[in-house]
C-alpha positions in Angstrom: 0.0 0.0 0.0 1.3 3.4 -0.9 1.8 6.0 1.9 -0.7 8.6 3.0 -1.6 11.6 0.9 -2.8 15.0 2.2 -5.8 16.9 1.1 -5.0 20.2 -0.8 -7.1 23.3 -0.5 -8.5 24.5 -3.8 -6.0 26.8 -5.5 -8.9 29.1 -6.5 -9.3 30.2 -2.9 -6.3 32.5 -3.2 -3.8 33.6 -0.6 -5.9 36.1 1.2 -9.4 34.7 0.8 -11.6 35.3 3.9 -11.9 31.6 4.7 -8.2 30.9 4.8 -6.7 34.3 5.5 -5.7 33.6 9.1 -4.1 30.3 8.3 -2.2 31.7 5.3 -1.0 34.9 7.2 0.2 32.7 10.1 2.1 30.5 7.8 3.7 33.5 6.1 4.8 34.9 9.5 6.3 31.5 10.4 8.2 31.6 7.1 9.5 35.1 7.9 11.2 33.6 11.1 13.6 31.6 9.0 15.6 34.6 7.9 16.7 34.8 11.6 18.3 31.4 11.6 21.6 33.0 10.9 21.7 36.4 9.5 20.0 38.3 12.4 23.2 38.3 14.3 25.3 39.3 11.3 26.1 42.8 12.7 27.2 41.3 16.0 30.0 39.2 14.4 32.8 41.8 14.8 31.7 42.3 18.4 31.7 38.5 19.1 35.1 38.2 17.5 36.5 41.0 19.7 34.8 39.6 22.9 36.4 36.1 22.4 39.6 37.2 20.7 41.6 35.0 23.1 39.8 31.9 21.8 41.9 30.0 19.3 40.4 30.5 15.8 38.1 33.2 16.9 38.0 34.8 13.4 36.6 31.7 11.7 34.5 30.6 14.7 32.8 34.0 15.0 31.7 33.7 11.3 30.6 30.1 12.0 28.1 31.6 14.4 26.2 32.7 11.4 26.4 29.5 9.4 26.7 26.7 12.0 22.9 26.3 12.2 23.1 25.5 8.5 24.9 22.2 8.8 22.3 21.0 11.4 19.5 22.1 9.2 21.0 20.4 6.2 21.5 17.2 8.1 18.2 17.1 9.9 15.8 18.6 7.4 15.3 15.3 5.6 14.6 13.6 8.9 12.1 16.3 9.7 10.5 15.6 6.3 10.1 12.0 7.1 8.5 12.8 10.5 6.2 15.3 8.9 5.1 12.8 6.3 4.5 10.0 8.7 3.2 11.8 11.8 1.8 15.1 10.6 3.0 18.6 10.4 1.5 20.6 13.2 3.0 19.0 16.3 6.5 19.2 14.7 5.9 22.9 13.8 4.9 23.8 17.4 7.8 22.0 19.0 10.2 23.5 16.5 9.0 27.0 17.3 9.5 26.6 21.1 13.1 25.3 20.6 13.7 28.1 18.1 12.9 30.8 20.6 14.9 29.1 23.5 18.0 28.3 21.5 18.0 31.5 19.4 17.9 33.7 22.5 20.5 31.7 24.4 23.1 34.2 23.3 21.7 36.6 25.8 23.2 34.5 28.6 25.9 32.2 27.4 29.4 33.6 27.8 31.8 31.4 25.9 32.3 30.9 22.2 31.8 27.1 22.4 28.6 27.5 24.4 27.3 30.0 21.9 28.0 27.6 19.0 26.1 24.8 20.8 23.1 27.2 21.0 23.4 27.9 17.3 23.5 24.2 16.6 20.3 23.6 18.5 18.8 26.5 16.7 19.6 24.8 13.4 17.7 21.7 14.5 14.6 23.8 15.2 14.8 25.6 11.8 15.0 22.3 10.1 11.6 21.4 11.6 10.0 24.9 10.9 11.2 25.2 7.3 10.4 21.6 6.3 6.8 21.7 7.7 6.1 25.2 6.3 7.2 24.1 2.8 5.2 20.9 3.0 2.1 22.7 4.2 2.3 25.0 1.2 2.1 21.9 -1.0 -0.8 20.7 1.0 -2.8 23.9 0.9 -2.1 25.2 -2.6 -1.7 24.0 -6.2 -0.9 25.5 -9.6 -0.9 29.3 -10.1 -2.2 29.8 -6.5 0.9 28.0 -5.2 3.2 30.3 -7.3 1.3 33.4 -5.9 1.7 32.1 -2.4 5.4 31.5 -2.9 5.8 35.1 -4.0 4.0 36.3 -0.9 6.1 33.9 1.2 9.4 35.3 -0.2 8.0 38.8 0.3 7.3 38.1 4.0 10.8 36.6 4.4 12.2 39.8 2.8 10.1 42.0 5.1 11.3 39.9 8.1 14.9 40.3 6.8 14.6 44.1 6.4 13.2 44.4 10.0 15.2 41.8 11.8 18.6 42.5 10.1 18.3 46.3 10.4 16.9 45.9 13.9 19.7 43.5 14.7 22.2 46.1 13.5 20.7 48.7 15.8 20.7 46.4 18.8 24.3 45.4 18.0 25.2 49.1 18.3 24.1 48.9 21.9 25.7 45.5 22.7 26.7 42.5 20.6 24.2 40.3 22.6 21.2 42.6 21.6 20.2 40.8 18.3 19.8 37.5 20.2 16.6 38.9 21.8 14.8 39.0 18.5 14.4 35.2 18.5 11.9 35.4 21.3 9.3 36.6 18.7 8.7 32.9 18.0 6.8 32.7 21.2 4.3 35.3 19.9 3.4 33.0 17.0 2.6 29.9 19.0 -1.1 30.8 19.8 -1.7 31.6 16.1 -0.3 28.3 15.0 -2.3 26.5 17.6 -5.6 28.2 16.6 -5.2 28.7 12.8 -3.0 26.1 11.2 -4.9 22.8 10.7 -3.4 19.5 10.4 -3.9 18.4 6.7 -6.3 15.4 6.6 -4.6 12.1 6.0 -6.6 10.1 3.4 -4.5 7.0 2.9 -3.8 6.2 -0.7 -7.0 7.6 -2.1 -6.5 10.7 -4.2 -8.4 13.8 -3.2 -11.4 14.3 -5.4 -11.0 17.1 -8.0 -7.3 17.6 -7.3 -4.8 16.8 -10.0 -2.0 14.6 -8.6 1.6 15.3 -9.5 3.5 12.7 -11.4 5.1 9.9 -9.4 8.0 9.2 -11.8 10.4 11.1 -14.0 11.1 13.8 -11.4 14.5 12.6 -10.3 16.7 14.6 -12.8 14.7 17.8 -12.4 14.9 17.3 -8.6 18.7 16.9 -8.7 19.0 20.1 -10.8 16.8 22.1 -8.4 18.8 20.9 -5.4 22.1 21.8 -7.1 20.9 25.2 -8.0 19.7 25.8 -4.4 23.1 24.7 -2.9 25.1 26.9 -5.4 23.0 29.9 -5.0 23.0 30.0 -1.2 26.7 29.1 -1.0 27.5 32.3 -2.9 24.7 34.4 -1.6 25.8 33.9 2.0 29.1 35.7 1.3 26.9 38.8 1.8 25.9 38.4 5.5 29.1 36.5 6.5 31.6 38.9 5.0 30.0 42.2 4.5 30.4 43.5 8.1 34.1 42.8 7.9 34.4 44.3 4.4 32.8 47.5 5.6 35.2 47.5 8.6 38.1 47.2 6.2 36.7 50.3 4.3 36.6 52.3 7.6 32.9 51.9 8.1 32.8 50.5 11.7 29.2 51.0 12.9 27.5 47.5 13.1 24.2 49.1 12.1 25.6 50.1 8.7 26.1 46.4 7.9 22.5 45.6 9.0 21.1 48.4 7.0 23.1 47.4 3.9 21.9 43.8 4.1 18.4 45.0 4.9 18.4 47.2 1.7 18.6 44.0 -0.3 15.7 42.5 1.6 13.5 45.5 0.8 14.2 45.1 -2.9 13.7 41.4 -2.5 10.1 42.0 -1.2 9.2 43.9 -4.4 10.8 41.2 -6.6 9.1 38.4 -4.7 5.7 40.1 -5.1 6.3 40.1 -8.9 7.4 36.4 -8.9 4.2 34.9 -10.2 4.0 37.4 -13.2 7.8 37.1 -14.0 7.7 33.3 -13.9 4.6 33.3 -16.1 6.5 35.4 -18.7 10.0 33.8 -18.8 9.4 30.4 -17.2 11.2 28.8 -14.2 14.6 28.5 -16.1 14.3 32.1 -17.1 13.9 33.1 -13.4 17.0 31.1 -12.6 18.9 33.0 -15.2 17.7 36.3 -14.0 18.4 35.4 -10.3 22.0 34.3 -10.9 22.6 37.4 -13.1 21.2 39.9 -10.6 23.3 38.4 -7.7 26.4 38.5 -9.9 25.8 42.1 -10.9 25.4 43.0 -7.2 28.6 41.3 -6.2 30.6 42.9 -9.0 29.2 46.2 -7.7 30.3 45.4 -4.2 33.8 44.6 -5.5 34.1 48.0 -7.2 32.2 50.1 -4.7 34.2 53.1 -3.4 31.7 54.4 -0.9 28.9 53.3 1.5 26.3 54.6 -1.1 27.9 52.3 -3.6 27.6 49.4 -1.2 23.9 50.1 -0.7 23.2 50.2 -4.4 25.0 46.8 -4.9 23.2 45.1 -2.0 19.9 46.4 -3.3 20.6 44.7 -6.7 21.3 41.4 -4.9 17.7 41.7 -3.5 16.3 41.0 -7.0 18.0 37.6 -6.9 16.8 36.7 -3.4 13.2 37.8 -4.1 13.0 35.6 -7.2 15.2 32.6 -6.5 13.8 31.5 -3.2 10.2 31.1 -4.4 11.4 29.7 -7.7 13.3 27.0 -6.0 10.3 26.0 -3.7 7.7 26.3 -6.5 9.9 24.2 -8.8 10.3 21.5 -6.2 6.6 21.4 -5.3 5.6 21.2 -9.0 7.5 17.9 -9.4 7.2 16.4 -6.0 4.6 13.5 -5.6 2.2 14.4 -2.8 3.3 11.5 -0.6 6.9 12.7 -0.8 6.3 16.4 -0.2 7.7 16.4 3.3 10.8 14.4 2.4 11.6 16.3 -0.7 10.9 19.6 1.0 13.5 18.5 3.6 15.9 17.7 0.7 15.5 21.2 -0.6 16.0 22.8 2.8 19.1 20.6 3.3 20.6 21.8 0.0 19.9 25.5 0.8 21.6 25.2 4.2 24.4 23.0 3.0 25.3 25.9 0.7 25.1 28.4 3.6 27.4 26.2 5.8 30.0 25.8 3.0 29.9 29.6 2.2 32.4 30.9 4.9 34.6 27.8 4.5 35.0 28.5 0.8 35.0 32.3 0.9 37.4 32.9 3.8 40.5 31.5 2.1 39.7 33.5 -1.1 39.3 36.7 0.9 42.6 35.9 2.8 44.5 35.5 -0.5 42.7 37.9 -2.8 41.0 40.5 -0.5 37.4 41.3 -0.2 36.9 43.3 -3.4 38.5 40.7 -5.6 36.6 37.8 -3.9 33.2 39.5 -4.4 34.1 40.3 -8.0 35.2 36.7 -8.7 32.0 35.4 -7.2 30.0 37.8 -9.4 31.8 36.6 -12.5 30.9 32.9 -11.6 27.3 33.9 -11.0 27.2 35.6 -14.4 28.4 32.4 -16.0 25.7 30.4 -14.2 23.1 32.9 -15.4 24.3 32.5 -19.0 24.0 28.7 -18.8 20.5 29.0 -17.5 19.6 31.5 -20.3 21.0 29.2 -23.0 19.0 26.3 -21.5 15.9 28.4 -21.5 16.3 29.3 -25.2 17.1 25.7 -26.2 14.0 24.5 -24.3 11.8 27.1 -26.0 13.2 26.0 -29.4 12.5 22.4 -28.7 8.9 23.1 -27.6 8.3 25.2 -30.7 9.6 22.3 -32.9 7.3 19.9 -31.2 4.3 22.2 -31.7 5.2 22.5 -35.4 5.2 18.8 -35.8 1.7 18.6 -34.3 
């Protein structure tokens, strides 16, 4: 007997329809929390490095504060997906939110670099549960064009969260490096809403839901692998921004932590606008076209960072990177959910989350040696050139696919 499937709300209901507005807004707010898994404390990294300067390897370990959660998310997201598929979504989501708040705010009290890193590791475990269940619930509640629209809204909420939390984290870091850790307590505020408004999708065994088109159960392996590779590459390069920008600014003589938070937040603001246009953009240029545009925009922003001569130039460059973040994140999730069989949504959502955060974890390990040998400007410029090449590959693939489809239509 095949595994259980989950009922899917009709796509025609829309993201903000009266009957599901509370559920959808709550799920959007939960998604916005995930931006805090690492980058919220970005502006505190120089302060953490200075506080624990006598700890061996403090320069690398302080940067690992930002990305250590990623390796635990990458390792445990597939496990969370199995749990969500077999035992349901809601309990896992609630437990993950509680752990998120406790582990995330542990930096308010812990006073050694190893202890802080343990707290970040536990935070990663909770984020694995939150992101996997949130992505699977989108697949349960939406389909087709409504799913694309929701993904755009979701990325916009993540961008809004990023603009608020990262800029707020920068301001709090001006007061004390521990300040940004307090922001994680916001997860407690969402618990009542999740309890009241997020339903557990009905388990219906192997029987398909009436009136709902089921996704294909075969032929999705190659597209899945390509989506996972794109996710890992994109986030490995993207995370140079929050992990290295505070130190790059410091090297340019811009020492206020809030400046780093504001610069990263500028990209998040642009990302909100890009995310809200995702459904329309994807409808015009297709998913491969969105990948091409996303890689190209991030590459242009990084080349801009490498050549910037002022803080204003930095702001323009980080704003350009927001185009990529606003489009790539929903495109990755929508692409995966479009090919994932319903019974595997949780597990494949976990695989996507694992790929995203594996890229985040690798980012400082790969970029730090380049920065040591080349310097910040050359490292950002080199990453931008690589991204441009990836964008060109995606564009050529998009054109070849369009030509093949046109040839098939001519034969018919």
